[in-house]
HTML snippet that shows the backbone in 3Dmol.js (N, CA, C, O; Angstrom):
<script src="https://3Dmol.org/build/3Dmol-min.js"></script>
<div id="view" style="width:600px;height:400px;position:relative"></div>
<script>
const pdb = `
ATOM      1  N   UNK A   1      29.217  23.565  -2.202  1.00  0.00           N
ATOM      2  CA  UNK A   1      29.953  24.242  -1.147  1.00  0.00           C
ATOM      3  C   UNK A   1      29.835  23.400   0.277  1.00  0.00           C
ATOM      4  O   UNK A   1      30.710  23.170   1.112  1.00  0.00           O
ATOM      5  N   UNK A   2      28.410  23.018   0.249  1.00  0.00           N
ATOM      6  CA  UNK A   2      28.023  22.263   1.540  1.00  0.00           C
ATOM      7  C   UNK A   2      27.217  23.339   2.382  1.00  0.00           C
ATOM      8  O   UNK A   2      27.367  24.558   2.293  1.00  0.00           O
ATOM      9  N   UNK A   3      26.308  22.646   3.244  1.00  0.00           N
ATOM     10  CA  UNK A   3      25.312  23.255   4.014  1.00  0.00           C
ATOM     11  C   UNK A   3      26.012  24.487   5.109  1.00  0.00           C
ATOM     12  O   UNK A   3      25.670  25.659   5.267  1.00  0.00           O
ATOM     13  N   UNK A   4      27.008  23.770   5.702  1.00  0.00           N
ATOM     14  CA  UNK A   4      27.617  24.623   6.813  1.00  0.00           C
ATOM     15  C   UNK A   4      28.345  25.808   6.221  1.00  0.00           C
ATOM     16  O   UNK A   4      28.284  26.898   6.789  1.00  0.00           O
ATOM     17  N   UNK A   5      29.074  25.632   5.032  1.00  0.00           N
ATOM     18  CA  UNK A   5      29.822  26.785   4.314  1.00  0.00           C
ATOM     19  C   UNK A   5      28.850  27.666   3.828  1.00  0.00           C
ATOM     20  O   UNK A   5      29.141  28.862   3.859  1.00  0.00           O
ATOM     21  N   UNK A   6      27.675  27.310   3.353  1.00  0.00           N
ATOM     22  CA  UNK A   6      26.646  28.104   2.860  1.00  0.00           C
ATOM     23  C   UNK A   6      26.187  28.936   3.939  1.00  0.00           C
ATOM     24  O   UNK A   6      26.203  30.166   3.894  1.00  0.00           O
ATOM     25  N   UNK A   7      25.748  28.204   4.980  1.00  0.00           N
ATOM     26  CA  UNK A   7      25.615  29.126   6.305  1.00  0.00           C
ATOM     27  C   UNK A   7      26.222  30.253   6.685  1.00  0.00           C
ATOM     28  O   UNK A   7      25.694  31.338   6.932  1.00  0.00           O
ATOM     29  N   UNK A   8      27.666  29.875   6.733  1.00  0.00           N
ATOM     30  CA  UNK A   8      28.551  30.849   7.104  1.00  0.00           C
ATOM     31  C   UNK A   8      28.665  31.926   6.013  1.00  0.00           C
ATOM     32  O   UNK A   8      28.779  33.094   6.386  1.00  0.00           O
ATOM     33  N   UNK A   9      28.646  31.667   4.804  1.00  0.00           N
ATOM     34  CA  UNK A   9      28.755  32.623   3.801  1.00  0.00           C
ATOM     35  C   UNK A   9      27.362  33.634   3.837  1.00  0.00           C
ATOM     36  O   UNK A   9      27.353  34.835   3.564  1.00  0.00           O
ATOM     37  N   UNK A  10      26.279  32.858   4.222  1.00  0.00           N
ATOM     38  CA  UNK A  10      24.989  33.970   4.393  1.00  0.00           C
ATOM     39  C   UNK A  10      25.160  34.792   5.632  1.00  0.00           C
ATOM     40  O   UNK A  10      24.849  35.980   5.546  1.00  0.00           O
ATOM     41  N   UNK A  11      25.632  34.310   6.826  1.00  0.00           N
ATOM     42  CA  UNK A  11      26.157  35.230   8.001  1.00  0.00           C
ATOM     43  C   UNK A  11      27.056  36.164   7.616  1.00  0.00           C
ATOM     44  O   UNK A  11      27.127  37.210   8.261  1.00  0.00           O
ATOM     45  N   UNK A  12      27.794  35.967   6.632  1.00  0.00           N
ATOM     46  CA  UNK A  12      29.002  36.871   6.414  1.00  0.00           C
ATOM     47  C   UNK A  12      28.361  38.054   5.489  1.00  0.00           C
ATOM     48  O   UNK A  12      28.603  39.249   5.655  1.00  0.00           O
ATOM     49  N   UNK A  13      27.537  37.536   4.527  1.00  0.00           N
ATOM     50  CA  UNK A  13      27.002  38.606   3.870  1.00  0.00           C
ATOM     51  C   UNK A  13      26.012  39.261   4.534  1.00  0.00           C
ATOM     52  O   UNK A  13      25.793  40.362   4.029  1.00  0.00           O
ATOM     53  N   UNK A  14      25.301  38.993   5.515  1.00  0.00           N
ATOM     54  CA  UNK A  14      24.600  39.741   6.389  1.00  0.00           C
ATOM     55  C   UNK A  14      25.219  40.859   7.248  1.00  0.00           C
ATOM     56  O   UNK A  14      24.806  42.014   7.346  1.00  0.00           O
ATOM     57  N   UNK A  15      26.361  40.267   7.895  1.00  0.00           N
ATOM     58  CA  UNK A  15      27.404  41.248   8.745  1.00  0.00           C
ATOM     59  C   UNK A  15      27.728  42.285   7.626  1.00  0.00           C
ATOM     60  O   UNK A  15      27.518  43.475   7.859  1.00  0.00           O
ATOM     61  N   UNK A  16      28.234  41.886   6.416  1.00  0.00           N
ATOM     62  CA  UNK A  16      28.923  42.923   5.651  1.00  0.00           C
ATOM     63  C   UNK A  16      27.873  43.933   5.178  1.00  0.00           C
ATOM     64  O   UNK A  16      28.123  45.137   5.120  1.00  0.00           O
ATOM     65  N   UNK A  17      26.668  43.394   4.834  1.00  0.00           N
ATOM     66  CA  UNK A  17      25.671  44.353   4.329  1.00  0.00           C
ATOM     67  C   UNK A  17      25.196  45.277   5.418  1.00  0.00           C
ATOM     68  O   UNK A  17      25.047  46.480   5.206  1.00  0.00           O
ATOM     69  N   UNK A  18      24.959  44.715   6.584  1.00  0.00           N
ATOM     70  CA  UNK A  18      24.652  45.522   7.884  1.00  0.00           C
ATOM     71  C   UNK A  18      25.752  46.578   7.925  1.00  0.00           C
ATOM     72  O   UNK A  18      25.437  47.751   7.726  1.00  0.00           O
ATOM     73  N   UNK A  19      27.084  46.231   8.182  1.00  0.00           N
ATOM     74  CA  UNK A  19      28.012  47.486   8.429  1.00  0.00           C
ATOM     75  C   UNK A  19      28.182  48.463   7.003  1.00  0.00           C
ATOM     76  O   UNK A  19      28.363  49.677   7.088  1.00  0.00           O
ATOM     77  N   UNK A  20      28.112  47.893   5.976  1.00  0.00           N
ATOM     78  CA  UNK A  20      28.018  48.968   4.923  1.00  0.00           C
ATOM     79  C   UNK A  20      26.715  49.738   5.010  1.00  0.00           C
ATOM     80  O   UNK A  20      26.845  50.957   4.904  1.00  0.00           O
ATOM     81  N   UNK A  21      25.709  49.359   5.151  1.00  0.00           N
ATOM     82  CA  UNK A  21      24.338  50.179   5.411  1.00  0.00           C
ATOM     83  C   UNK A  21      24.441  51.316   6.606  1.00  0.00           C
ATOM     84  O   UNK A  21      23.856  52.399   6.579  1.00  0.00           O
ATOM     85  N   UNK A  22      25.286  50.856   7.635  1.00  0.00           N
ATOM     86  CA  UNK A  22      25.613  51.629   8.699  1.00  0.00           C
ATOM     87  C   UNK A  22      26.558  52.776   8.635  1.00  0.00           C
ATOM     88  O   UNK A  22      26.759  53.598   9.529  1.00  0.00           O
ATOM     89  N   UNK A  23      27.274  52.708   7.115  1.00  0.00           N
ATOM     90  CA  UNK A  23      28.079  53.601   6.795  1.00  0.00           C
ATOM     91  C   UNK A  23      29.528  53.306   7.450  1.00  0.00           C
ATOM     92  O   UNK A  23      30.401  54.173   7.415  1.00  0.00           O
ATOM     93  N   UNK A  24      29.713  52.234   7.958  1.00  0.00           N
ATOM     94  CA  UNK A  24      31.115  51.816   8.289  1.00  0.00           C
ATOM     95  C   UNK A  24      32.198  51.999   7.307  1.00  0.00           C
ATOM     96  O   UNK A  24      31.889  51.900   6.119  1.00  0.00           O
ATOM     97  N   UNK A  25      33.616  52.290   7.672  1.00  0.00           N
ATOM     98  CA  UNK A  25      34.572  52.360   6.501  1.00  0.00           C
ATOM     99  C   UNK A  25      35.329  51.117   6.747  1.00  0.00           C
ATOM    100  O   UNK A  25      35.932  50.685   5.764  1.00  0.00           O
ATOM    101  N   UNK A  26      35.442  50.362   7.992  1.00  0.00           N
ATOM    102  CA  UNK A  26      36.317  49.110   8.160  1.00  0.00           C
ATOM    103  C   UNK A  26      35.497  48.282   8.585  1.00  0.00           C
ATOM    104  O   UNK A  26      34.537  48.624   9.275  1.00  0.00           O
ATOM    105  N   UNK A  27      35.750  46.986   8.227  1.00  0.00           N
ATOM    106  CA  UNK A  27      34.950  45.843   8.729  1.00  0.00           C
ATOM    107  C   UNK A  27      36.128  44.818   8.979  1.00  0.00           C
ATOM    108  O   UNK A  27      37.042  44.601   8.183  1.00  0.00           O
ATOM    109  N   UNK A  28      35.929  44.119  10.427  1.00  0.00           N
ATOM    110  CA  UNK A  28      37.039  43.299  10.851  1.00  0.00           C
ATOM    111  C   UNK A  28      36.147  41.951  11.098  1.00  0.00           C
ATOM    112  O   UNK A  28      35.118  41.987  11.774  1.00  0.00           O
ATOM    113  N   UNK A  29      36.561  40.948  10.583  1.00  0.00           N
ATOM    114  CA  UNK A  29      35.745  39.808  10.305  1.00  0.00           C
ATOM    115  C   UNK A  29      36.472  38.384  10.711  1.00  0.00           C
ATOM    116  O   UNK A  29      37.413  38.059   9.988  1.00  0.00           O
ATOM    117  N   UNK A  30      36.220  37.743  11.505  1.00  0.00           N
ATOM    118  CA  UNK A  30      37.041  36.350  11.995  1.00  0.00           C
ATOM    119  C   UNK A  30      36.083  35.299  11.086  1.00  0.00           C
ATOM    120  O   UNK A  30      34.854  35.249  11.022  1.00  0.00           O
ATOM    121  N   UNK A  31      37.144  34.446  10.378  1.00  0.00           N
ATOM    122  CA  UNK A  31      36.818  33.292   9.619  1.00  0.00           C
ATOM    123  C   UNK A  31      37.510  32.144  10.560  1.00  0.00           C
ATOM    124  O   UNK A  31      38.658  32.224  10.997  1.00  0.00           O
ATOM    125  N   UNK A  32      36.706  31.183  10.764  1.00  0.00           N
ATOM    126  CA  UNK A  32      37.372  29.940  11.287  1.00  0.00           C
ATOM    127  C   UNK A  32      37.208  28.812  10.089  1.00  0.00           C
ATOM    128  O   UNK A  32      36.182  28.483   9.493  1.00  0.00           O
ATOM    129  N   UNK A  33      38.479  28.360   9.946  1.00  0.00           N
ATOM    130  CA  UNK A  33      38.581  27.086   8.833  1.00  0.00           C
ATOM    131  C   UNK A  33      37.826  26.119   9.207  1.00  0.00           C
ATOM    132  O   UNK A  33      37.614  25.948  10.407  1.00  0.00           O
ATOM    133  N   UNK A  34      37.234  25.241   8.176  1.00  0.00           N
ATOM    134  CA  UNK A  34      36.468  24.206   8.681  1.00  0.00           C
ATOM    135  C   UNK A  34      37.344  22.770   8.410  1.00  0.00           C
ATOM    136  O   UNK A  34      36.847  21.649   8.522  1.00  0.00           O
ATOM    137  N   UNK A  35      38.505  22.998   8.097  1.00  0.00           N
ATOM    138  CA  UNK A  35      39.371  21.825   7.807  1.00  0.00           C
ATOM    139  C   UNK A  35      39.834  21.461   8.965  1.00  0.00           C
ATOM    140  O   UNK A  35      40.355  22.253   9.750  1.00  0.00           O
ATOM    141  N   UNK A  36      39.662  20.023   9.215  1.00  0.00           N
ATOM    142  CA  UNK A  36      40.024  19.356  10.658  1.00  0.00           C
ATOM    143  C   UNK A  36      41.609  19.208  10.635  1.00  0.00           C
ATOM    144  O   UNK A  36      42.231  19.194  11.697  1.00  0.00           O
ATOM    145  N   UNK A  37      42.222  19.102   9.460  1.00  0.00           N
ATOM    146  CA  UNK A  37      43.704  18.747   9.280  1.00  0.00           C
ATOM    147  C   UNK A  37      44.237  20.031   8.862  1.00  0.00           C
ATOM    148  O   UNK A  37      44.603  20.172   7.696  1.00  0.00           O
ATOM    149  N   UNK A  38      44.330  21.140   9.842  1.00  0.00           N
ATOM    150  CA  UNK A  38      44.852  22.341   9.829  1.00  0.00           C
ATOM    151  C   UNK A  38      46.197  22.587   9.433  1.00  0.00           C
ATOM    152  O   UNK A  38      46.486  23.653   8.888  1.00  0.00           O
ATOM    153  N   UNK A  39      47.091  21.660   9.666  1.00  0.00           N
ATOM    154  CA  UNK A  39      48.484  21.619   9.392  1.00  0.00           C
ATOM    155  C   UNK A  39      49.060  21.304   7.943  1.00  0.00           C
ATOM    156  O   UNK A  39      50.242  21.489   7.653  1.00  0.00           O
ATOM    157  N   UNK A  40      47.943  20.728   6.913  1.00  0.00           N
ATOM    158  CA  UNK A  40      48.261  20.437   5.851  1.00  0.00           C
ATOM    159  C   UNK A  40      48.161  21.537   4.905  1.00  0.00           C
ATOM    160  O   UNK A  40      47.420  22.483   5.173  1.00  0.00           O
ATOM    161  N   UNK A  41      48.750  21.513   3.960  1.00  0.00           N
ATOM    162  CA  UNK A  41      48.681  22.485   2.809  1.00  0.00           C
ATOM    163  C   UNK A  41      47.416  22.082   1.960  1.00  0.00           C
ATOM    164  O   UNK A  41      47.276  20.987   1.415  1.00  0.00           O
ATOM    165  N   UNK A  42      46.578  23.051   1.929  1.00  0.00           N
ATOM    166  CA  UNK A  42      45.342  22.584   1.130  1.00  0.00           C
ATOM    167  C   UNK A  42      44.382  23.772   0.824  1.00  0.00           C
ATOM    168  O   UNK A  42      44.705  24.926   1.105  1.00  0.00           O
ATOM    169  N   UNK A  43      43.274  23.480   0.280  1.00  0.00           N
ATOM    170  CA  UNK A  43      42.257  24.595   0.237  1.00  0.00           C
ATOM    171  C   UNK A  43      41.433  24.750   1.493  1.00  0.00           C
ATOM    172  O   UNK A  43      40.927  23.708   1.909  1.00  0.00           O
ATOM    173  N   UNK A  44      41.220  25.782   2.127  1.00  0.00           N
ATOM    174  CA  UNK A  44      40.578  25.989   3.259  1.00  0.00           C
ATOM    175  C   UNK A  44      39.136  26.052   2.970  1.00  0.00           C
ATOM    176  O   UNK A  44      38.645  27.104   2.561  1.00  0.00           O
ATOM    177  N   UNK A  45      38.405  24.968   3.162  1.00  0.00           N
ATOM    178  CA  UNK A  45      36.838  24.891   2.817  1.00  0.00           C
ATOM    179  C   UNK A  45      36.078  26.160   3.321  1.00  0.00           C
ATOM    180  O   UNK A  45      36.360  26.500   4.470  1.00  0.00           O
ATOM    181  N   UNK A  46      35.241  26.848   2.707  1.00  0.00           N
ATOM    182  CA  UNK A  46      34.421  27.917   3.240  1.00  0.00           C
ATOM    183  C   UNK A  46      34.988  29.276   3.320  1.00  0.00           C
ATOM    184  O   UNK A  46      34.227  30.244   3.321  1.00  0.00           O
ATOM    185  N   UNK A  47      36.509  29.452   3.399  1.00  0.00           N
ATOM    186  CA  UNK A  47      36.826  30.640   3.583  1.00  0.00           C
ATOM    187  C   UNK A  47      36.940  31.501   2.216  1.00  0.00           C
ATOM    188  O   UNK A  47      36.751  32.715   2.292  1.00  0.00           O
ATOM    189  N   UNK A  48      37.171  31.048   1.262  1.00  0.00           N
ATOM    190  CA  UNK A  48      37.137  31.913   0.197  1.00  0.00           C
ATOM    191  C   UNK A  48      35.491  32.254  -0.137  1.00  0.00           C
ATOM    192  O   UNK A  48      35.190  33.382  -0.529  1.00  0.00           O
ATOM    193  N   UNK A  49      34.721  31.470   0.000  1.00  0.00           N
ATOM    194  CA  UNK A  49      33.410  31.822  -0.060  1.00  0.00           C
ATOM    195  C   UNK A  49      32.966  32.960   0.795  1.00  0.00           C
ATOM    196  O   UNK A  49      32.245  33.882   0.413  1.00  0.00           O
ATOM    197  N   UNK A  50      33.469  32.807   1.995  1.00  0.00           N
ATOM    198  CA  UNK A  50      33.108  33.960   3.038  1.00  0.00           C
ATOM    199  C   UNK A  50      33.560  35.396   2.579  1.00  0.00           C
ATOM    200  O   UNK A  50      32.885  36.418   2.703  1.00  0.00           O
ATOM    201  N   UNK A  51      34.920  35.294   1.981  1.00  0.00           N
ATOM    202  CA  UNK A  51      35.654  36.336   1.720  1.00  0.00           C
ATOM    203  C   UNK A  51      34.746  36.949   0.381  1.00  0.00           C
ATOM    204  O   UNK A  51      34.461  38.145   0.326  1.00  0.00           O
ATOM    205  N   UNK A  52      34.423  36.184  -0.455  1.00  0.00           N
ATOM    206  CA  UNK A  52      33.695  36.513  -1.586  1.00  0.00           C
ATOM    207  C   UNK A  52      32.432  37.159  -1.350  1.00  0.00           C
ATOM    208  O   UNK A  52      31.999  38.154  -1.931  1.00  0.00           O
ATOM    209  N   UNK A  53      31.764  36.340  -0.235  1.00  0.00           N
ATOM    210  CA  UNK A  53      30.323  37.014   0.061  1.00  0.00           C
ATOM    211  C   UNK A  53      30.247  38.406   0.756  1.00  0.00           C
ATOM    212  O   UNK A  53      29.243  39.116   0.694  1.00  0.00           O
ATOM    213  N   UNK A  54      31.525  38.780   1.505  1.00  0.00           N
ATOM    214  CA  UNK A  54      31.551  39.955   2.137  1.00  0.00           C
ATOM    215  C   UNK A  54      32.312  41.000   0.976  1.00  0.00           C
ATOM    216  O   UNK A  54      31.971  42.178   1.083  1.00  0.00           O
ATOM    217  N   UNK A  55      33.136  40.737   0.069  1.00  0.00           N
ATOM    218  CA  UNK A  55      33.358  41.689  -0.930  1.00  0.00           C
ATOM    219  C   UNK A  55      32.447  41.853  -1.960  1.00  0.00           C
ATOM    220  O   UNK A  55      32.548  42.867  -2.652  1.00  0.00           O
ATOM    221  N   UNK A  56      31.471  40.946  -2.220  1.00  0.00           N
ATOM    222  CA  UNK A  56      30.103  41.329  -3.037  1.00  0.00           C
ATOM    223  C   UNK A  56      29.167  42.370  -2.347  1.00  0.00           C
ATOM    224  O   UNK A  56      28.287  42.936  -2.996  1.00  0.00           O
ATOM    225  N   UNK A  57      29.350  42.589  -1.156  1.00  0.00           N
ATOM    226  CA  UNK A  57      28.812  43.667  -0.548  1.00  0.00           C
ATOM    227  C   UNK A  57      29.322  45.343  -0.473  1.00  0.00           C
ATOM    228  O   UNK A  57      28.876  46.296   0.166  1.00  0.00           O
ATOM    229  N   UNK A  58      30.290  45.230  -1.292  1.00  0.00           N
ATOM    230  CA  UNK A  58      31.020  46.572  -1.162  1.00  0.00           C
ATOM    231  C   UNK A  58      32.275  46.771  -0.554  1.00  0.00           C
ATOM    232  O   UNK A  58      32.733  47.889  -0.316  1.00  0.00           O
ATOM    233  N   UNK A  59      32.941  45.511  -0.253  1.00  0.00           N
ATOM    234  CA  UNK A  59      34.217  45.600   0.698  1.00  0.00           C
ATOM    235  C   UNK A  59      35.480  45.072  -0.260  1.00  0.00           C
ATOM    236  O   UNK A  59      35.309  44.401  -1.278  1.00  0.00           O
ATOM    237  N   UNK A  60      36.502  45.407   0.144  1.00  0.00           N
ATOM    238  CA  UNK A  60      37.823  44.916  -0.247  1.00  0.00           C
ATOM    239  C   UNK A  60      38.750  44.399   0.749  1.00  0.00           C
ATOM    240  O   UNK A  60      39.203  45.217   1.551  1.00  0.00           O
ATOM    241  N   UNK A  61      39.128  43.123   0.840  1.00  0.00           N
ATOM    242  CA  UNK A  61      39.865  42.611   1.748  1.00  0.00           C
ATOM    243  C   UNK A  61      41.487  43.187   1.725  1.00  0.00           C
ATOM    244  O   UNK A  61      42.180  42.877   0.756  1.00  0.00           O
ATOM    245  N   UNK A  62      41.979  43.904   2.653  1.00  0.00           N
ATOM    246  CA  UNK A  62      43.197  44.538   2.685  1.00  0.00           C
ATOM    247  C   UNK A  62      44.388  43.954   3.361  1.00  0.00           C
ATOM    248  O   UNK A  62      45.545  43.968   2.943  1.00  0.00           O
ATOM    249  N   UNK A  63      43.863  43.357   4.646  1.00  0.00           N
ATOM    250  CA  UNK A  63      44.731  42.602   5.335  1.00  0.00           C
ATOM    251  C   UNK A  63      44.280  41.367   6.019  1.00  0.00           C
ATOM    252  O   UNK A  63      43.081  41.384   6.298  1.00  0.00           O
ATOM    253  N   UNK A  64      45.001  40.183   6.399  1.00  0.00           N
ATOM    254  CA  UNK A  64      44.738  39.018   6.757  1.00  0.00           C
ATOM    255  C   UNK A  64      45.781  38.615   7.732  1.00  0.00           C
ATOM    256  O   UNK A  64      46.953  38.699   7.364  1.00  0.00           O
ATOM    257  N   UNK A  65      45.473  38.129   9.098  1.00  0.00           N
ATOM    258  CA  UNK A  65      46.273  37.395   9.849  1.00  0.00           C
ATOM    259  C   UNK A  65      45.518  36.158  10.451  1.00  0.00           C
ATOM    260  O   UNK A  65      44.303  36.082  10.630  1.00  0.00           O
ATOM    261  N   UNK A  66      46.383  35.282  10.708  1.00  0.00           N
ATOM    262  CA  UNK A  66      46.252  33.825  11.029  1.00  0.00           C
ATOM    263  C   UNK A  66      46.551  33.797  12.386  1.00  0.00           C
ATOM    264  O   UNK A  66      47.424  34.492  12.905  1.00  0.00           O
ATOM    265  N   UNK A  67      45.671  32.817  13.104  1.00  0.00           N
ATOM    266  CA  UNK A  67      46.055  32.657  14.467  1.00  0.00           C
ATOM    267  C   UNK A  67      45.500  30.983  14.858  1.00  0.00           C
ATOM    268  O   UNK A  67      44.325  30.661  14.680  1.00  0.00           O
ATOM    269  N   UNK A  68      46.391  30.156  15.329  1.00  0.00           N
ATOM    270  CA  UNK A  68      45.800  28.872  15.428  1.00  0.00           C
ATOM    271  C   UNK A  68      45.300  28.775  17.037  1.00  0.00           C
ATOM    272  O   UNK A  68      45.948  29.300  17.942  1.00  0.00           O
ATOM    273  N   UNK A  69      44.147  28.082  17.237  1.00  0.00           N
ATOM    274  CA  UNK A  69      43.639  27.763  18.592  1.00  0.00           C
ATOM    275  C   UNK A  69      43.162  26.341  18.735  1.00  0.00           C
ATOM    276  O   UNK A  69      43.130  25.503  17.834  1.00  0.00           O
ATOM    277  N   UNK A  70      42.816  26.192  19.917  1.00  0.00           N
ATOM    278  CA  UNK A  70      42.194  24.955  20.224  1.00  0.00           C
ATOM    279  C   UNK A  70      40.993  25.065  20.960  1.00  0.00           C
ATOM    280  O   UNK A  70      40.951  25.412  22.141  1.00  0.00           O
ATOM    281  N   UNK A  71      39.791  24.701  20.101  1.00  0.00           N
ATOM    282  CA  UNK A  71      38.506  24.811  20.872  1.00  0.00           C
ATOM    283  C   UNK A  71      37.923  23.313  21.205  1.00  0.00           C
ATOM    284  O   UNK A  71      38.678  22.343  21.136  1.00  0.00           O
ATOM    285  N   UNK A  72      36.823  23.200  21.497  1.00  0.00           N
ATOM    286  CA  UNK A  72      36.115  21.891  21.990  1.00  0.00           C
ATOM    287  C   UNK A  72      36.165  20.894  20.956  1.00  0.00           C
ATOM    288  O   UNK A  72      36.255  19.674  21.097  1.00  0.00           O
ATOM    289  N   UNK A  73      36.087  21.655  19.767  1.00  0.00           N
ATOM    290  CA  UNK A  73      36.009  20.692  18.334  1.00  0.00           C
ATOM    291  C   UNK A  73      37.474  20.448  17.945  1.00  0.00           C
ATOM    292  O   UNK A  73      37.552  19.858  16.868  1.00  0.00           O
ATOM    293  N   UNK A  74      38.660  20.732  18.510  1.00  0.00           N
ATOM    294  CA  UNK A  74      39.827  20.678  18.070  1.00  0.00           C
ATOM    295  C   UNK A  74      40.582  21.957  17.547  1.00  0.00           C
ATOM    296  O   UNK A  74      40.238  23.135  17.643  1.00  0.00           O
ATOM    297  N   UNK A  75      41.870  21.325  16.883  1.00  0.00           N
ATOM    298  CA  UNK A  75      42.571  22.604  16.509  1.00  0.00           C
ATOM    299  C   UNK A  75      42.044  23.431  15.265  1.00  0.00           C
ATOM    300  O   UNK A  75      41.689  22.759  14.296  1.00  0.00           O
ATOM    301  N   UNK A  76      41.971  24.532  15.194  1.00  0.00           N
ATOM    302  CA  UNK A  76      41.479  25.177  14.141  1.00  0.00           C
ATOM    303  C   UNK A  76      42.342  26.659  13.850  1.00  0.00           C
ATOM    304  O   UNK A  76      42.902  27.306  14.734  1.00  0.00           O
ATOM    305  N   UNK A  77      42.302  26.996  12.490  1.00  0.00           N
ATOM    306  CA  UNK A  77      42.978  28.186  12.311  1.00  0.00           C
ATOM    307  C   UNK A  77      41.819  29.355  12.088  1.00  0.00           C
ATOM    308  O   UNK A  77      40.838  29.213  11.359  1.00  0.00           O
ATOM    309  N   UNK A  78      42.097  30.397  12.771  1.00  0.00           N
ATOM    310  CA  UNK A  78      41.183  31.841  12.700  1.00  0.00           C
ATOM    311  C   UNK A  78      41.930  32.603  11.926  1.00  0.00           C
ATOM    312  O   UNK A  78      43.129  32.779  12.139  1.00  0.00           O
ATOM    313  N   UNK A  79      41.225  33.172  10.866  1.00  0.00           N
ATOM    314  CA  UNK A  79      41.694  34.300  10.063  1.00  0.00           C
ATOM    315  C   UNK A  79      40.954  35.482  10.352  1.00  0.00           C
ATOM    316  O   UNK A  79      39.727  35.534  10.260  1.00  0.00           O
ATOM    317  N   UNK A  80      41.702  36.461  10.712  1.00  0.00           N
ATOM    318  CA  UNK A  80      41.044  37.729  11.078  1.00  0.00           C
ATOM    319  C   UNK A  80      41.390  38.698   9.707  1.00  0.00           C
ATOM    320  O   UNK A  80      42.516  38.958   9.285  1.00  0.00           O
ATOM    321  N   UNK A  81      40.303  39.076   9.238  1.00  0.00           N
ATOM    322  CA  UNK A  81      40.396  39.516   8.132  1.00  0.00           C
ATOM    323  C   UNK A  81      39.963  41.241   8.126  1.00  0.00           C
ATOM    324  O   UNK A  81      38.937  41.602   8.701  1.00  0.00           O
ATOM    325  N   UNK A  82      40.646  41.993   7.586  1.00  0.00           N
ATOM    326  CA  UNK A  82      40.370  43.501   7.733  1.00  0.00           C
ATOM    327  C   UNK A  82      39.790  43.850   6.236  1.00  0.00           C
ATOM    328  O   UNK A  82      40.408  43.624   5.196  1.00  0.00           O
ATOM    329  N   UNK A  83      38.754  44.320   6.307  1.00  0.00           N
ATOM    330  CA  UNK A  83      38.094  44.972   4.941  1.00  0.00           C
ATOM    331  C   UNK A  83      37.869  46.133   4.976  1.00  0.00           C
ATOM    332  O   UNK A  83      37.352  46.592   5.995  1.00  0.00           O
ATOM    333  N   UNK A  84      38.180  46.975   3.885  1.00  0.00           N
ATOM    334  CA  UNK A  84      37.928  48.362   3.799  1.00  0.00           C
ATOM    335  C   UNK A  84      36.643  48.546   2.703  1.00  0.00           C
ATOM    336  O   UNK A  84      36.339  47.777   1.792  1.00  0.00           O
ATOM    337  N   UNK A  85      36.077  49.650   3.041  1.00  0.00           N
ATOM    338  CA  UNK A  85      34.806  49.956   2.149  1.00  0.00           C
ATOM    339  C   UNK A  85      35.577  50.206   0.879  1.00  0.00           C
ATOM    340  O   UNK A  85      36.711  50.684   0.826  1.00  0.00           O
ATOM    341  N   UNK A  86      34.793  49.810  -0.190  1.00  0.00           N
ATOM    342  CA  UNK A  86      35.180  50.115  -1.684  1.00  0.00           C
ATOM    343  C   UNK A  86      34.758  51.682  -1.873  1.00  0.00           C
ATOM    344  O   UNK A  86      33.716  52.171  -1.436  1.00  0.00           O
ATOM    345  N   UNK A  87      35.741  52.358  -2.590  1.00  0.00           N
ATOM    346  CA  UNK A  87      35.251  53.899  -2.902  1.00  0.00           C
ATOM    347  C   UNK A  87      34.794  53.793  -4.314  1.00  0.00           C
ATOM    348  O   UNK A  87      34.349  54.783  -4.895  1.00  0.00           O
TER     349      UNK A  87
END
`;
const viewer = $3Dmol.createViewer("view");
viewer.addModel(pdb, "pdb");
viewer.setStyle({}, {cartoon: {color: "spectrum"}});
viewer.zoomTo();
viewer.render();
</script>
């Protein structure tokens, strides 16, 4: 998966675990894709791994929205993910 994607998955795991422990019912998490060629149809490196990391902490992805933006590093797609606590 790669060092950076592993680190992002670790951060997602901690955020999800902390929210779950705090008794939150909803978790909103922003995932920014690593792919520099964001307009191509392809796998979005690291995104699935972060979603899996969050779901492994007791959450279920219920909605996702995408937005494109330009940061210092270039164009990127940000995914705003809404997770609900599993019952």
